[in-house]
C-alpha positions in Angstrom: -13.3 13.9 -10.2 -15.9 16.6 -10.4 -17.2 19.2 -7.9 -20.7 18.7 -9.1 -22.9 17.1 -6.4 -24.0 13.6 -7.1 -27.6 13.0 -8.1 -29.5 12.0 -5.0 -30.5 8.7 -6.6 -26.9 8.0 -7.4 -25.8 8.9 -3.9 -28.4 6.5 -2.4 -27.3 3.8 -4.8 -23.6 4.3 -3.8 -24.6 4.2 -0.1 -26.5 0.9 -0.6 -23.6 -0.6 -2.5 -21.1 0.4 0.2 -23.3 -1.0 3.0 -23.7 -4.3 1.1 -20.0 -4.5 0.6 -19.4 -3.9 4.3 -21.9 -6.5 5.3 -20.4 -9.0 2.9 -16.9 -8.2 4.2 -17.9 -8.6 7.8 -19.7 -11.9 7.0 -16.6 -13.2 5.4 -14.5 -12.4 8.4 -17.1 -13.9 10.7 -17.1 -17.1 8.7 -13.3 -17.3 8.8 -13.2 -16.8 12.5 -16.1 -19.2 13.3 -15.5 -22.0 15.8 -12.1 -20.8 17.0 -10.5 -18.3 19.3 -10.2 -14.8 17.9 -6.8 -13.1 17.9 -6.7 -9.3 17.7 -3.5 -7.2 17.1 -3.5 -4.0 19.0 -1.1 -1.2 18.1 -2.7 2.1 19.2 -6.0 2.7 21.1 -6.7 -1.0 21.5 -3.7 -1.0 23.9 -5.4 1.3 26.4 -9.0 0.9 25.5 -9.7 -2.6 24.1 -13.3 -2.7 25.2 -13.3 -6.5 25.3 -12.1 -9.3 27.6 -9.0 -11.2 26.5 -8.1 -14.5 28.0 -4.4 -13.8 27.3 -2.2 -11.2 25.7 1.4 -11.2 24.4 3.8 -8.6 23.1 4.4 -9.5 19.4 5.6 -8.0 16.2 4.0 -8.0 12.7 6.2 -7.7 9.7 5.4 -5.7 6.5 3.4 -3.0 8.4 4.3 -0.1 10.6 2.4 2.2 13.1 2.0 5.7 11.8 0.1 8.8 12.9 -1.0 9.5 9.4 -4.7 9.0 9.1 -7.0 12.0 9.1 -9.7 12.2 11.7 -12.4 14.8 11.2 -14.8 13.5 14.0 -13.1 11.5 16.8 -9.9 13.5 17.2 -10.5 16.5 15.0 -13.1 18.4 13.1 -13.8 19.3 9.5 -12.4 22.7 10.1 -9.3 21.4 12.0 -8.7 17.7 11.1 -6.8 15.7 13.6 -4.9 12.4 13.3 -5.2 8.8 14.4 -2.9 5.8 14.0 -3.0 3.3 11.2 -0.9 0.4 10.1 0.8 1.4 6.8 2.7 -1.0 4.5 6.4 -1.4 5.1 8.6 -2.1 8.0 7.4 -3.8 11.2 5.3 -3.0 14.2 5.4 -4.1 17.8 2.1 -4.4 19.6 -0.1 -6.8 21.6 -1.8 -9.9 20.4 -5.0 -10.5 22.3 -6.8 -13.9 22.5 -10.6 -13.9 22.8 -12.2 -17.2 23.7 -14.2 -18.8 20.9 -17.5 -18.5 22.8 -17.1 -14.7 22.8 -15.2 -14.3 19.5 -18.2 -13.6 17.2 -19.6 -10.9 19.6 -16.2 -9.2 20.0 -15.6 -9.3 16.2 -18.9 -7.6 15.5 -18.3 -5.0 18.2 -14.8 -4.3 16.9 -16.2 -3.9 13.4 -18.7 -1.3 14.6 -15.8 0.5 16.4 -13.2 0.4 13.7 -15.1 0.2 10.5 -18.1 2.6 10.6 -16.7 4.9 7.9 -15.2 2.2 5.7 -11.7 3.6 6.1 -9.5 0.8 7.4 -8.8 -2.3 5.5 -9.0 -5.4 7.8 -6.4 -8.2 7.5 -5.4 -11.3 9.2 -1.8 -10.8 10.0 0.6 -13.5 11.3 1.8 -12.9 14.9 4.2 -15.1 16.9 2.9 -16.1 20.4 4.0 -18.7 23.0 1.4 -20.9 21.4 3.0 -20.5 18.0 2.1 -18.3 15.1 -1.5 -17.1 14.9 -3.5 -15.0 12.5 -4.6 -11.9 14.2 -7.2 -9.4 13.1 -5.7 -6.0 12.4 -6.9 -2.8 10.8 -4.6 -1.3 8.2 -4.7 1.6 5.8 -3.6 1.6 2.1 -1.6 4.6 0.9 -4.2 5.1 -1.8 -6.9 5.9 0.8 -8.1 9.6 0.9 -7.7 9.3 4.7 -3.9 8.8 4.3 -2.1 12.1 5.0 1.1 11.4 3.1 4.1 13.3 4.3 3.3 16.0 6.9 5.8 18.8 7.8 6.8 19.4 11.4 4.8 22.6 11.5 1.6 20.7 10.6 2.1 18.3 13.5 2.7 21.3 15.8 -0.5 22.9 14.7 -2.5 19.7 15.0 -1.2 19.0 18.5 -2.1 22.5 19.5 -5.6 22.7 18.0 -7.2 19.4 16.8 -10.0 18.2 19.0 -12.9 15.9 18.3 -15.7 14.1 20.1 -13.3 11.7 21.9 -10.7 14.4 22.8 -7.6 15.9 21.3 -5.1 14.3 18.9 -2.3 15.1 21.3 -4.0 13.3 24.2 -4.6 10.3 21.9 -1.0 10.2 20.8 0.3 10.6 24.3 -2.0 7.9 25.7 -0.7 5.5 23.0 2.9 6.3 23.7 2.5 5.8 27.4 0.7 2.6 26.9 3.4 1.3 24.6 6.0 2.1 27.2 3.9 0.4 29.9 4.0 -2.7 27.7 7.8 -2.4 27.3 7.6 -1.2 23.7 9.7 1.8 22.7 8.4 3.7 19.6 11.2 6.2 18.7 9.3 7.6 15.8 6.3 8.5 18.0 8.6 9.9 20.7 10.1 12.2 18.0 6.7 13.3 16.8 5.5 14.2 20.4 8.5 16.5 20.8 6.6 18.8 18.4 4.1 19.4 21.2 6.8 20.6 23.6 
């Protein structure tokens, strides 16, 4: 990696390539979801701000992924000078959350709007994850984060969390409010996240 700025033509070419990749990826997911109900797995802000109408919802668990407050946010919940944090699904373990069912006649519109909300910066990696529901096992859309992503924080010491909870604020509010809203929403759904509860003690 170099600190030399990219040539403008190269930067524009990279932007076009990234946009084309995103369009292709969205088209692939739209094709996979076409003609059927859309299931969405909510594990953080989708629990308290889904921004779509669901015909039903169920507490469920996904395996092989866990909820973690380990994704940098330099706009929504922080700034370039004081980055905040948001949740992501990271590989390993399991995660309780909510599976939402969107009716097929609304599915494509909701998928496109979710994409605009969760994928504008091309940070998350979308996946279809198996979730158990009263109707049986379904494939639910979820937004995950690879540990190779530059947005992945890696291990953060307690003092870093304390500083972020005290200071980080972005266009949608503070990291601390975001983490607390998620925790309270999880509890309202009957889900206890002990790891998140331990993190929030750094704000006391």
